[in-house]
ZAKOLTI-840385 format. One record per residue (C-alpha): residue in one letter; x, y, z; residue number from 1. Coordinates in nm, 2 decimals, m for minus. Layout:
N
code, east, north, up, pos
a, X, Y, Z, NUM
...
END
This chain:
220
code, east, north, up, pos
x, 0.00, 0.00, 0.00, 1
x, 0.11, 0.36, m0.06, 2
x, 0.18, 0.60, 0.23, 3
x, 0.22, 0.98, 0.18, 4
x, 0.55, 1.00, 0.36, 5
x, 0.73, 1.30, 0.50, 6
x, 1.07, 1.34, 0.34, 7
x, 1.29, 1.42, 0.50, 8
x, 1.16, 1.32, 0.84, 9
x, 1.19, 1.60, 1.11, 10
x, 1.52, 1.60, 1.30, 11
x, 1.44, 1.86, 1.57, 12
x, 1.16, 1.92, 1.81, 13
x, 1.07, 2.25, 1.64, 14
x, 1.05, 2.08, 1.30, 15
x, 0.83, 1.80, 1.44, 16
x, 0.59, 2.04, 1.61, 17
x, 0.56, 2.23, 1.29, 18
x, 0.47, 1.91, 1.11, 19
x, 0.20, 1.83, 1.37, 20
x, 0.06, 2.18, 1.34, 21
x, 0.05, 2.15, 0.96, 22
x, m0.12, 1.81, 0.96, 23
x, m0.36, 1.86, 1.26, 24
x, m0.61, 2.05, 1.05, 25
x, m0.65, 1.75, 0.81, 26
x, m0.79, 1.52, 1.08, 27
x, m1.15, 1.42, 1.02, 28
x, m1.36, 1.29, 1.31, 29
x, m1.63, 1.11, 1.12, 30
x, m1.61, 0.83, 0.87, 31
x, m1.71, 0.47, 0.80, 32
x, m1.88, 0.26, 1.07, 33
x, m1.79, m0.09, 0.94, 34
x, m1.46, m0.24, 0.83, 35
x, m1.37, m0.56, 0.65, 36
x, m0.99, m0.56, 0.71, 37
x, m0.85, m0.42, 1.03, 38
x, m0.47, m0.38, 1.09, 39
x, m0.30, m0.36, 1.42, 40
x, 0.03, m0.16, 1.44, 41
x, 0.29, m0.19, 1.71, 42
x, 0.67, m0.12, 1.76, 43
x, 0.91, m0.31, 1.98, 44
x, 1.24, m0.16, 2.10, 45
x, 1.57, m0.35, 2.11, 46
x, 1.77, m0.14, 2.35, 47
x, 1.72, 0.24, 2.32, 48
x, 1.71, 0.29, 1.94, 49
x, 1.68, m0.04, 1.75, 50
x, 1.31, m0.10, 1.66, 51
x, 1.10, m0.36, 1.49, 52
x, 0.76, m0.23, 1.35, 53
x, 0.48, m0.48, 1.29, 54
x, 0.15, m0.46, 1.10, 55
x, m0.10, m0.75, 1.13, 56
x, m0.41, m0.73, 0.91, 57
x, m0.70, m0.93, 1.03, 58
x, m1.03, m1.03, 0.87, 59
x, m1.27, m0.83, 1.10, 60
x, m1.54, m1.10, 1.09, 61
x, m1.32, m1.40, 1.18, 62
x, m1.01, m1.23, 1.33, 63
x, m0.80, m1.46, 1.10, 64
x, m0.47, m1.31, 0.98, 65
x, m0.50, m1.19, 0.62, 66
x, m0.15, m1.05, 0.59, 67
x, 0.14, m0.93, 0.81, 68
x, 0.46, m0.73, 0.76, 69
x, 0.76, m0.62, 0.97, 70
x, 1.03, m0.36, 0.92, 71
x, 1.35, m0.31, 1.12, 72
x, 1.51, 0.03, 1.17, 73
x, 1.65, 0.28, 1.41, 74
x, 1.46, 0.54, 1.61, 75
x, 1.65, 0.84, 1.47, 76
x, 1.44, 1.10, 1.65, 77
x, 1.51, 1.17, 2.02, 78
x, 1.26, 1.10, 2.29, 79
x, 1.06, 1.42, 2.34, 80
x, 0.72, 1.41, 2.53, 81
x, 0.44, 1.47, 2.28, 82
x, 0.66, 1.38, 1.98, 83
x, 0.71, 1.01, 2.05, 84
x, 0.54, 0.92, 1.72, 85
x, 0.84, 1.05, 1.52, 86
x, 1.05, 0.77, 1.68, 87
x, 0.82, 0.51, 1.54, 88
x, 0.66, 0.64, 1.22, 89
x, 0.95, 0.57, 0.98, 90
x, 0.95, 0.20, 1.07, 91
x, 0.57, 0.17, 1.08, 92
x, 0.55, 0.34, 0.73, 93
x, 0.80, 0.09, 0.60, 94
x, 0.60, m0.20, 0.73, 95
x, 0.28, m0.06, 0.59, 96
x, 0.43, m0.02, 0.25, 97
x, 0.52, m0.39, 0.24, 98
x, 0.15, m0.49, 0.25, 99
x, m0.02, m0.61, m0.07, 100
x, m0.36, m0.54, 0.08, 101
x, m0.50, m0.21, 0.20, 102
x, m0.67, m0.23, 0.55, 103
x, m1.00, m0.05, 0.61, 104
x, m0.90, 0.05, 0.96, 105
x, m0.57, 0.10, 1.14, 106
x, m0.56, 0.03, 1.52, 107
x, m0.25, 0.17, 1.68, 108
x, m0.10, 0.08, 2.02, 109
x, m0.11, 0.44, 2.14, 110
x, m0.32, 0.75, 2.12, 111
x, m0.49, 0.98, 1.88, 112
x, m0.66, 1.30, 2.00, 113
x, m0.58, 1.20, 2.36, 114
x, m0.24, 1.36, 2.32, 115
x, m0.08, 1.68, 2.46, 116
x, m0.09, 1.85, 2.12, 117
x, m0.41, 1.68, 2.00, 118
x, m0.22, 1.48, 1.73, 119
x, m0.09, 1.14, 1.85, 120
x, 0.04, 0.85, 1.65, 121
x, m0.31, 0.74, 1.54, 122
x, m0.39, 1.08, 1.40, 123
x, m0.06, 1.10, 1.22, 124
x, m0.06, 0.76, 1.06, 125
x, m0.43, 0.81, 0.96, 126
x, m0.35, 1.14, 0.79, 127
x, m0.05, 1.00, 0.61, 128
x, m0.24, 0.70, 0.48, 129
x, m0.58, 0.86, 0.44, 130
x, m0.73, 0.56, 0.62, 131
x, m0.96, 0.55, 0.92, 132
x, m0.75, 0.51, 1.23, 133
x, m0.78, 0.49, 1.61, 134
x, m0.56, 0.46, 1.91, 135
x, m0.59, 0.21, 2.20, 136
x, m0.36, 0.29, 2.49, 137
x, m0.29, 0.04, 2.77, 138
x, m0.25, 0.32, 3.03, 139
x, m0.39, 0.67, 3.06, 140
x, m0.18, 0.94, 2.90, 141
x, m0.34, 1.29, 2.91, 142
x, m0.67, 1.41, 3.05, 143
x, m0.90, 1.28, 3.33, 144
x, m1.15, 1.00, 3.34, 145
x, m1.35, 0.82, 3.60, 146
x, m1.32, 0.44, 3.62, 147
x, m1.60, 0.28, 3.41, 148
x, m1.84, 0.04, 3.57, 149
x, m1.69, m0.31, 3.60, 150
x, m1.90, m0.47, 3.32, 151
x, m1.76, m0.53, 2.97, 152
x, m1.87, m0.25, 2.74, 153
x, m1.88, 0.02, 3.01, 154
x, m1.70, 0.34, 2.94, 155
x, m1.64, 0.69, 3.07, 156
x, m1.52, 1.00, 2.88, 157
x, m1.16, 1.12, 2.89, 158
x, m1.15, 1.50, 2.91, 159
x, m0.86, 1.73, 2.84, 160
x, m0.85, 2.10, 2.81, 161
x, m1.23, 2.11, 2.84, 162
x, m1.29, 1.87, 2.55, 163
x, m1.36, 1.50, 2.52, 164
x, m1.06, 1.34, 2.37, 165
x, m1.14, 0.97, 2.42, 166
x, m1.29, 0.71, 2.64, 167
x, m1.18, 0.46, 2.91, 168
x, m1.34, 0.14, 2.79, 169
x, m1.39, m0.18, 2.98, 170
x, m1.32, m0.47, 2.74, 171
x, m1.33, m0.75, 3.00, 172
x, m1.55, m0.78, 3.32, 173
x, m1.35, m0.65, 3.62, 174
x, m1.03, m0.59, 3.42, 175
x, m0.85, m0.26, 3.38, 176
x, m0.99, m0.05, 3.10, 177
x, m0.81, 0.05, 2.78, 178
x, m0.80, 0.41, 2.66, 179
x, m0.96, 0.47, 2.32, 180
x, m0.92, 0.78, 2.11, 181
x, m1.00, 0.89, 1.76, 182
x, m0.72, 0.91, 1.50, 183
x, m0.86, 1.00, 1.16, 184
x, m1.19, 0.94, 0.97, 185
x, m1.37, 0.77, 1.26, 186
x, m1.61, 0.88, 1.52, 187
x, m1.56, 0.82, 1.89, 188
x, m1.87, 0.59, 1.90, 189
x, m1.73, 0.38, 1.62, 190
x, m1.39, 0.36, 1.77, 191
x, m1.54, 0.25, 2.10, 192
x, m1.75, m0.02, 1.93, 193
x, m1.45, m0.14, 1.73, 194
x, m1.24, m0.17, 2.05, 195
x, m1.50, m0.40, 2.19, 196
x, m1.57, m0.60, 1.87, 197
x, m1.19, m0.66, 1.83, 198
x, m1.14, m0.78, 2.19, 199
x, m1.37, m1.08, 2.22, 200
x, m1.14, m1.27, 2.45, 201
x, m0.86, m1.05, 2.58, 202
x, m0.83, m0.70, 2.73, 203
x, m0.62, m0.57, 2.44, 204
x, m0.79, m0.57, 2.09, 205
x, m0.67, m0.86, 1.88, 206
x, m0.51, m0.66, 1.60, 207
x, m0.26, m0.48, 1.83, 208
x, m0.22, m0.79, 2.05, 209
x, m0.11, m0.98, 1.74, 210
x, 0.11, m0.69, 1.62, 211
x, 0.28, m0.68, 1.96, 212
x, 0.36, m1.05, 1.94, 213
x, 0.50, m1.02, 1.59, 214
x, 0.71, m0.72, 1.67, 215
x, 0.86, m0.91, 1.96, 216
x, 0.91, m1.23, 1.77, 217
x, 0.96, m1.15, 1.40, 218
x, 1.03, m1.43, 1.16, 219
x, 1.40, m1.49, 1.10, 220
END
């Protein structure tokens, strides 16, 4: 699949913030409600800078693997709060470009609008690909939310700067919630519903659970 890459990638915090400012206005917060192919994206670090990016595409109806790809590289951008996506984007883009199918939805291990600058990894990869995208974080990042009720499917809003930027969603009875936020071309209701549909057995939605495993254990 083709990705509208940034070339060259930013090398300083000021350049990266300028990119976020330029692309933020392209984010769309409505879009399709159903998806046939859903891709999970994750990155695993080997030491401080060596990374393996993995993309696993699943059939949304069966959760069977349709295709997967990995890419190895170095995180050339320094760790700067709010700019973490720039450490992972080059490798993720390389992995996406190795796919022969185009997913209908990208599910990132990370955040979208629930981000200090309102433009997390899920927003960025969505704008670059033009595909619907969403973030699912394992831990809270920015904003405030009350714990949802203990039953699967319960959720509470995440608010930041006076706006709703995501939801804490309970995907398993009595288990810690995940933190869902919009990336691009998706509504918050649809993102919440997808997080639940894609997590029939585990706390973490299956696409990013599979991507995490692939990034940690890539084929030799």
